[in-house]
N, C-alpha and C positions, 0 to 999 in steps of 0.2 A: 820180519816173522820168522826166521830159523833160529835166530838168535832167543827168542821168545819159547819157539819150542824143544828149546836147549835143553833152556832153563827148567818146565816143565820136565824134561825125563831125566836133568840131577836130581830135582829135587823126590821125583819116584822114587831113584834109587835109592836117594839117603833115606826115603822111607820104608823103602827093601830095611836094608843093613841096619838100622836103627829095631827091627823086630825081630832081627838073629842076632843082636847084640842081645835084647831085650831073651831072646829068648839059650842066652849060654849067661846070665846072670842070674838064675835060678834060689843060691843060696839067701838065707836070713838076712842077713847081713846090707844085702844090693833086692831087699823087694821094692824100697821105693820106684828107685832108679827104672829097675825093672817094669817097671808099674808106671813112670814117666813116660820109660824109654814106647813102650806097647799102645801109649795115649800119642804119642804125641806121630810116631812112627804109623799107625794107620790111619789120621786123621789127614797128615800128608798123602800120603796112599790112594786114597778117596778122592782128598783133593784133588790132586794129580790128575789121576786117572779122569773124573768129569771133565777138568781141562781143554786135557787131550782127542775126547771126544769128543765136547762141542765144535773144538777146530775141525776134528773129519767132518762133522754137520757142518760146518760152517762153511770149507769148500767146495763141498759139491752144493751147497743151493748157495750160492751169494746173494739171490734178493734177501734173504733169512739175514745173512753180516750184515747189509746194509740197512735192513729193520730196527737188529739188534744195534748197530751204532747210533741211527736217530734215538731211538726209544731209551739205550744212554744220554748224550746230548739233550737230552728235552730239556725242559727250565721247569717243568710242572714236576715231573721225573726224579727230578735232583731235589724240588722242594724237598716233598714225600720223603725221597731218603736221608736229609739232613732235619 
């Protein structure tokens, strides 16, 4: 679990770094790269904040974690996802 949490934190920091890089690339020649960095950085930031928040909630409620694991492995839900 610690390994997975550390991956979330590293990608969260990567998202913040990409946003900062995009702020430094304000000239016209780097406008496209700046836009890509903002898009990827904000999506990484939002996704990882949500993942860390869900991990924190699951640590407090083991019943919720167990129910989510059952729903993830349920064959009907797997067929619907595919």
